[in-house]
C-alpha positions in Angstrom: -24.5 3.5 2.8 -22.0 1.6 5.0 -18.2 2.3 4.8 -16.2 -0.6 6.3 -12.6 -1.1 7.2 -11.6 -4.8 7.7 -9.6 -4.2 10.8 -10.1 -2.7 14.3 -11.1 0.9 14.9 -7.7 2.0 16.1 -6.1 0.7 12.9 -8.8 1.8 10.5 -9.1 5.3 11.8 -5.4 5.8 11.4 -5.8 5.3 7.6 -5.9 8.8 6.1 -7.5 7.4 2.9 -10.4 6.0 4.9 -10.8 9.2 6.8 -10.8 11.2 3.6 -13.5 9.1 2.0 -15.7 9.1 5.1 -15.4 12.9 5.3 -16.4 13.3 1.6 -19.5 11.2 2.2 -20.4 12.7 5.5 -20.5 16.2 4.1 -23.1 15.2 1.4 -26.7 16.0 2.3 -27.9 13.2 0.0 -25.9 10.4 1.7 -26.4 8.8 5.1 -23.1 7.0 5.8 -22.3 4.7 8.8 -18.8 3.4 9.6 -18.0 -0.3 10.4 -14.9 -1.8 11.9 -14.3 -5.3 13.2 -14.6 -4.2 16.9 -17.2 -1.4 16.7 -19.7 0.3 14.4 -21.9 3.3 14.1 -25.6 2.7 14.6 -26.3 0.5 11.6 -28.8 1.1 8.9 -31.6 -1.4 8.6 -30.6 -1.6 4.9 -27.8 -0.1 2.9 -27.9 0.8 -0.8 -24.1 0.8 -0.9 -21.7 -1.2 1.2 -18.0 -0.2 0.7 -14.6 -1.4 1.8 -11.3 0.4 2.1 -8.5 -2.2 1.7 -5.0 -1.0 2.4 -3.4 -4.3 3.3 -3.7 -7.6 1.4 -3.9 -9.7 4.6 -7.1 -8.0 5.7 -8.8 -9.7 2.7 -10.5 -12.6 4.6 -11.9 -10.2 7.1 -13.8 -8.5 4.3 -15.8 -11.6 3.8 -16.5 -12.0 7.5 -18.0 -8.5 7.6 -20.2 -9.4 4.6 -21.4 -12.5 6.3 -22.2 -10.7 9.6 -24.3 -8.3 7.6 -26.1 -11.1 5.9 -24.8 -10.2 2.4 -23.8 -13.0 0.0 -20.1 -13.0 -0.3 -20.1 -13.9 -4.0 -21.3 -11.1 -6.3 -23.1 -13.4 -8.7 -25.4 -14.6 -5.8 -26.6 -11.2 -4.8 -30.2 -10.3 -5.4 -32.0 -7.0 -6.3 -32.4 -6.5 -2.6 -28.7 -6.6 -1.7 -26.5 -3.5 -1.6 -23.9 -2.8 -4.3 -20.6 -3.9 -2.8 -17.7 -1.7 -3.7 -14.1 -1.4 -2.7 -11.1 0.9 -3.0 -7.7 1.5 -1.6 -4.2 0.9 -2.8 -4.4 -2.9 -2.7 -7.4 -3.0 -5.0 -6.1 -0.3 -7.3 -2.9 -2.4 -7.8 -4.5 -5.8 -8.3 -8.2 -6.3 -7.4 -8.4 -9.7 -9.1 -8.1 -12.0 -6.0 -11.1 -10.1 -4.6 -13.0 -9.5 -7.8 -15.6 -12.2 -7.3 -16.6 -10.7 -4.0 -17.0 -7.1 -5.3 -19.6 -5.5 -7.5 -17.5 -2.4 -8.1 -13.9 -1.5 -7.7 -12.8 2.1 -7.5 -9.4 2.5 -9.1 -7.2 5.5 -8.0 -7.7 8.6 -6.0 -11.0 9.1 -4.3 -11.4 12.9 -4.2 -13.2 13.0 -7.6 -14.0 9.3 -8.0 -16.2 8.9 -4.9 -18.5 11.9 -5.7 -18.9 10.6 -9.3 -19.7 7.1 -8.1 -22.3 8.3 -5.6 -24.0 10.6 -8.1 -24.0 7.8 -10.7 -25.4 5.4 -8.1 -28.3 7.8 -7.3 -28.9 8.2 -11.0 -29.5 4.5 -11.5 -31.8 4.0 -8.5 -34.8 1.9 -9.5 -32.9 0.0 -12.3 -32.2 -3.7 -12.1 -28.9 -4.7 -10.6 -27.4 -5.7 -13.9 -28.3 -2.3 -15.6 -26.9 -0.4 -12.6 -23.6 -2.2 -13.0 -23.5 -1.7 -16.8 -24.1 2.0 -16.3 -21.5 2.4 -13.6 -18.8 0.6 -15.7 -18.9 3.5 -18.2 -17.4 5.9 -15.6 -13.6 6.3 -15.7 -11.9 4.6 -12.8 -14.9 2.3 -12.1 -14.2 -1.4 -12.7 -17.1 -3.9 -12.6 -15.4 -7.3 -12.4 -18.5 -9.4 -13.3 -18.5 -7.7 -16.7 -15.1 -9.2 -17.5 -14.1 -12.8 -18.1 -10.6 -14.3 -17.6 -9.7 -17.0 -20.0 -7.2 -19.8 -19.4 -5.1 -22.0 -21.6 -4.9 -25.8 -21.4 -2.1 -25.7 -18.9 -4.0 -23.3 -16.6 -2.1 -20.2 -17.6 -4.1 -16.9 -17.9 -4.5 -15.9 -21.6 -6.5 -12.7 -21.3 -9.2 -10.9 -19.3 -11.7 -9.4 -21.7 -15.1 -7.7 -21.5 -18.2 -9.8 -21.9 -20.0 -7.0 -23.9 -19.0 -4.7 -26.7 -20.1 -1.5 -24.8 -17.9 -2.3 -21.8 -14.4 -0.6 -21.8 -11.6 -3.0 -22.8 -9.2 -1.4 -20.4 -9.9 0.6 -17.2 -7.7 3.4 -16.0 -7.5 4.9 -12.6 -8.6 8.4 -11.7 -5.9 10.8 -10.6 -6.4 13.8 -8.3 -4.6 16.8 -9.8 -5.5 19.7 -7.4 -3.0 21.5 -5.1 -4.5 20.2 -1.9 -4.2 16.7 -0.6 -5.8 14.8 2.3 -5.7 15.6 6.0 -7.3 14.2 9.1 -11.1 14.6 9.7 -11.0 12.5 12.9 -8.6 13.1 15.9 -8.9 10.5 18.7 -6.9 9.0 21.5 -8.2 5.6 20.4 -6.2 5.8 17.1 -3.0 3.7 16.7 -1.3 7.1 16.5 -3.2 8.9 19.4 -4.5 12.4 19.0 -2.6 13.2 15.8 -3.7 15.5 13.0 -2.2 13.9 9.8 -1.4 16.0 6.7 -0.5 14.5 3.4 2.4 16.6 2.0 3.1 14.7 -1.3 1.6 11.8 -3.2 3.9 9.3 -5.1 7.7 9.9 -5.1 10.0 11.2 -7.8 12.7 8.7 -7.0 10.8 5.6 -8.2 12.6 2.8 -6.3 11.8 -0.2 -8.5 9.9 -2.2 -5.9 7.8 0.7 -4.6 4.0 0.4 -5.1 3.3 3.7 -3.5 5.6 5.5 -6.0 4.5 3.8 -9.2 0.8 3.3 -8.7 0.3 6.9 -7.5 2.1 8.6 -10.3 2.5 11.4 -11.2 4.3 12.9 -8.2 2.0 15.6 -6.7 2.5 18.0 -3.8 0.2 20.1 -1.7 0.5 23.9 -2.0 2.3 25.4 0.9 0.1 28.5 1.1 -3.3 26.9 0.2 -2.8 23.4 1.5 -0.1 22.8 4.2 -0.2 25.9 6.3 -4.0 26.0 6.6 -3.9 22.2 7.4 -1.4 22.7 10.2 -3.4 25.7 11.6 -6.6 23.7 11.5 -5.1 20.7 13.3 -3.6 22.8 16.1 -7.1 24.0 17.0 -7.8 20.4 18.2 -4.5 18.9 19.1 -0.8 19.7 19.7 0.3 16.7 17.6 0.9 17.1 13.9 2.0 14.4 11.5 3.4 15.1 8.0 3.0 12.1 5.7 4.1 11.1 2.2 6.5 8.8 0.5 9.1 11.6 0.1 8.0 14.6 2.0 11.4 16.4 2.1 11.3 16.5 -1.7 8.4 18.8 -1.6 9.7 21.9 -3.5 8.6 24.2 -0.6 9.6 21.9 2.2 12.4 24.3 3.4 9.9 27.1 3.6 7.6 24.9 5.6 10.4 24.0 8.0 11.3 27.7 8.4 7.6 28.6 9.2 7.4 25.8 11.8 10.4 27.3 13.6 8.2 30.2 14.8 7.9 30.4 18.6 4.1 30.2 18.4 4.5 26.4 17.7 6.6 25.7 20.9 3.9 23.4 22.3 3.7 21.3 19.1 4.7 17.7 18.8 5.8 17.2 15.2 6.2 13.8 13.5 7.4 12.9 10.1 7.0 9.8 7.9 10.2 8.3 6.6 12.3 10.9 4.9 15.0 10.7 2.2 18.4 10.3 3.9 20.1 12.7 1.6 17.8 15.5 2.6 18.4 15.3 6.3 20.3 18.2 7.8 20.7 19.8 11.2 18.0 22.4 10.5 15.5 19.6 10.1 16.7 17.5 13.0 16.9 20.5 15.3 13.3 21.5 14.4 12.2 18.0 15.3 14.0 18.2 18.6 12.5 21.6 19.2 9.1 20.3 18.4 9.3 17.4 20.9 10.3 14.6 18.6 12.9 12.1 19.7 13.7 10.4 16.4 13.8 10.6 12.6 13.2 7.8 10.2 15.0 7.1 6.9 14.7 4.2 4.4 18.0 2.8 3.3 16.7 -0.5 1.9 20.2 -2.0 1.9 23.7 -1.3 3.2 25.0 -2.5 -0.2 25.7 0.3 -2.6 25.5 -2.2 -5.5 22.0 -3.2 -4.4 20.9 0.4 -3.9 21.9 1.1 -7.5 19.9 -2.0 -8.7 16.7 -0.7 -7.0 17.3 2.9 -8.1 17.9 4.1 -4.5 20.0 7.1 -5.3 21.7 7.2 -1.9 25.4 7.0 -1.1 26.9 5.5 2.0 28.2 8.9 3.1 24.7 10.4 2.9 23.5 7.7 5.2 26.3 8.4 7.7 25.6 12.1 7.4 21.9 11.6 8.2 22.8 9.8 11.4 25.3 12.5 12.3 22.8 15.2 11.8 20.2 13.3 13.9 22.6 13.3 16.8 23.8 16.9 16.3 20.2 18.1 16.1 19.5 16.7 19.6 17.6 13.6 18.6 18.1 10.4 20.7 17.0 7.8 18.1 17.4 7.0 14.4 15.0 4.6 12.8 15.9 2.9 9.6 14.0 0.8 7.1 15.6 -2.0 5.2 14.7 -5.0 3.0 16.0 -8.5 2.4 15.4 -10.6 -0.7 15.7 -7.9 -3.3 16.5 -9.0 -6.8 20.3 -9.8 -7.3 20.9 -9.8 -3.6 23.6 -12.1 -2.2 25.2 -12.8 1.2 27.7 -10.0 0.7 24.9 -7.5 0.5 23.5 -8.7 3.8 26.9 -8.4 5.5 27.1 -4.9 4.0 23.9 -3.9 5.7 25.1 -5.3 9.0 28.4 -3.5 8.7 26.8 -0.2 7.9 24.5 -0.3 10.9 27.4 -1.3 13.2 29.6 1.5 11.9 26.8 4.0 12.3 26.5 2.9 16.0 30.2 3.3 16.5 30.4 6.7 14.9 27.4 8.0 16.9 27.7 6.8 20.5 24.6 7.4 22.5 22.3 7.4 19.4 19.8 4.6 19.6 19.4 2.7 16.3 16.3 0.8 15.3 16.2 -1.2 12.1 12.9 -2.5 10.7 13.4 -5.0 7.9 10.8 -6.5 5.6 11.0 -9.1 2.9 10.8 -8.0 -0.7 7.3 -8.7 -2.1 6.6 -8.1 -5.8 3.8 -5.6 -6.4 1.7 -5.0 -9.5 2.5 -2.1 -11.8 6.1 -1.9 -10.6 9.3 -2.9 -12.5 9.9 -5.8 -10.1 6.4 -7.3 -10.5 8.0 -10.1 -12.6 10.5 -11.0 -9.7 9.5 -13.5 -7.1 10.1 -13.7 -3.4 13.6 -14.9 -2.6 13.4 -18.1 -0.7 16.6 -17.3 1.1 15.1 -14.2 2.7 14.1 -15.9 6.0 17.7 -17.1 6.6 19.0 -13.6 5.8 16.7 -12.1 8.4 18.3 -14.4 10.9 21.7 -13.5 9.7 21.0 -9.8 10.3 19.6 -10.5 13.8 22.7 -12.4 14.8 24.9 -9.6 13.6 23.0 -6.6 14.9 21.4 -7.6 18.3 24.8 -8.2 20.0 25.9 -4.8 18.9 23.0 -3.0 20.7 20.9 -2.4 17.6 17.2 -2.8 18.0 16.3 -5.2 15.1 12.7 -5.6 14.2 12.0 -7.9 11.3 8.6 -8.4 9.7 7.4 -11.9 9.4 8.8 -13.8 6.4 5.9 -16.2 6.4 3.3 -13.4 6.2 5.3 -11.8 3.4 4.8 -15.1 1.5 1.1 -14.8 1.9 1.2 -11.1 1.0 3.0 -12.1 -2.2 0.5 -14.8 -3.0 -2.3 -12.3 -2.9 -0.5 -9.5 -4.7 0.4 -11.8 -7.6 -2.7 -13.9 -8.0 -5.8 -13.8 -10.1 -9.5 -14.6 -9.5 -8.8 -18.2 -8.8 -7.4 -17.3 -5.4 -10.9 -16.1 -4.3 -11.8 -19.7 -3.4 -8.8 -19.9 -1.2 -9.7 -16.5 0.5 -13.2 -17.7 1.1 -11.9 -20.9 2.7 -9.4 -19.0 4.9 -12.2 -16.7 6.1 -13.8 -19.7 7.8 -10.7 -20.4 9.7 -8.4 -18.7 12.2 -6.5 -17.0 9.3 -3.1 -18.5 10.2 -0.2 -19.3 7.9 -1.1 -23.0 8.1 -4.7 -22.2 7.2 -3.6 -20.4 4.0 -1.3 -23.3 2.9 -4.0 -25.9 3.7 -6.7 -23.9 1.9 -4.5 -23.4 -1.2 -3.7 -27.1 -1.3 -7.3 -28.1 -0.8 -8.6 -25.8 -3.6 -5.8 -26.8 -5.9 -6.5 -30.5 -5.5 -10.2 -30.1 -5.9 -10.0 -28.2 -9.2 -9.4 -29.7 -12.6 -7.8 -28.2 -15.7 -10.2 -26.5 -18.0 -10.1 -23.6 -20.3 -13.1 -22.0 -18.5 -11.7 -22.3 -15.0 -8.0 -23.0 -14.9 -6.6 -24.9 -11.9 -4.7 -22.9 -9.3 -1.0 -22.6 -10.4 1.8 -24.1 -8.4 2.4 -22.3 -5.0 6.1 -21.6 -5.9 5.1 -20.4 -9.4 3.0 -17.6 -7.9 5.3 -16.7 -5.0 8.9 -17.5 -5.8 9.3 -17.8 -9.5 10.6 -15.1 -11.8 8.0 -14.5 -14.5 8.8 -13.9 -18.2 7.9 -10.4 -19.2 5.7 -11.9 -22.0 3.5 -13.5 -19.4 -0.1 -12.3 -19.3 -0.5 -10.8 -15.8 -3.8 -10.7 -13.9 -4.0 -6.9 -13.8 -3.1 -6.2 -17.5 -6.6 -5.0 -18.3 -6.1 -2.3 -15.7 -4.1 0.6 -17.0 -1.3 1.8 -14.8 0.4 5.2 -14.9 3.3 3.6 -16.8 2.9 1.1 -19.6 4.2 -2.4 -19.6 6.9 -1.3 -22.0 8.0 1.5 -19.7 8.1 -0.8 -16.7 10.3 -3.3 -18.6 12.6 -0.5 -19.5 13.0 0.4 -15.8 13.5 -3.2 -14.9 16.2 -3.7 -17.6 17.9 -0.5 -16.6 18.2 -1.7 -13.0 19.8 -5.0 -14.0 22.0 -3.5 -16.6 23.7 -1.4 -13.9 25.9 -4.5 -13.2 25.9 -7.2 -15.9 27.4 -9.6 -13.4 24.4 -9.4 -11.1 22.2 -12.5 -11.4 19.0 -13.2 -9.6 19.5 -16.1 -7.2 17.3 -19.1 -7.7 
């Protein structure tokens, strides 16, 4: 089989999920797996039985098609013959909403790969010799395996999606993701200076997050919150990594909320780790203390990263960010007291109910942190809110004022010596287009894959496909661009991913959404 990542080697090999799947496959005696990236590949097979993709970013989608073409595989699943490999895909993007890519994939693996990949491989071996159609029908019976060609979306007279239903009675009506429940999580199987994070041994501390910020895909789609055992998972993983490198990275959406994190910190204080360089993913600001920052300084780190999302306390309540302003100030103070020279912060613009006062609150907070902690370098990375499937904010669109608000922050922060690093608003728009669309977008993705994959290419391709389609119940016309990206959707709307079961039901997500907006009845989503 071939396992592909639709990006360069340095980016792909940094993906802990890709490394984990490759390691599972490489350890099997009955599988011969080769890796493929956009800029390099292992010695290829003459033919592959299975050809898989790990998709962790929506914008890599068109590259997926380019890799298929380069390997002389038809990009549309219905055009593949008995001699073509089974094309499968996994990763967080496809677990959340695989529909824009569904016509290109024979199989989608939903959820955690630790159990699912071995089950998929064993089932694929069991059906060797069967026809392609029989193979896919057989695979569709396995929990967590979604075979898109066995499901048919139906559209109304106005082009709205009515339902996505199975074509056959013996095909599951709904597909649920697989969830890994053991006390060990993933860790690096490859350590290389060519990685985007050179020579680092990455260790997953937790999966999901107990806080459940309403926009956060990593929290909601990965529920329940799971943690690696300190004794059986984290300590052995650190010891293993140090045999090959002095750089250790602890990863997770909320690693400091691991119930044994303090014990881990105490263990890492031992003098035997003096040569280690320790890095942490973003941590919860309220859990930062001098013991943690001093350890990072002692272990050759210069900074710590916290996610504040907004300087507005009102807005933090809306998104369920249980974080006070004083806790943010304290995290900065602890960073400086612990000896660190830099504090990195993550923020967001365009969140539901946001207004200009909220943007000013973010600017004021950062400027005050700078004043209170002279000599501490501040770096603020800001993204635009993008609605994600299976989260309470999946019904909320991208705020069309977000670009202007990024500019407002830049004008306020840069003159005050704060390193401001915004993500592209225009690419956030395309990300939202992919994250909220259904199978009709596949034609657009196919057209973009033939171009330079620029913002303009996406807009031109969307317009061309939209104008070339006609309304019909069998193949609804592409919806209006703004309808997909910017509009707030009614909670009664049939969403493209509703036939895929999430950890929380639609009713539970609506409850979370209503709870957020009921925090302040005066908050209204800006048009």
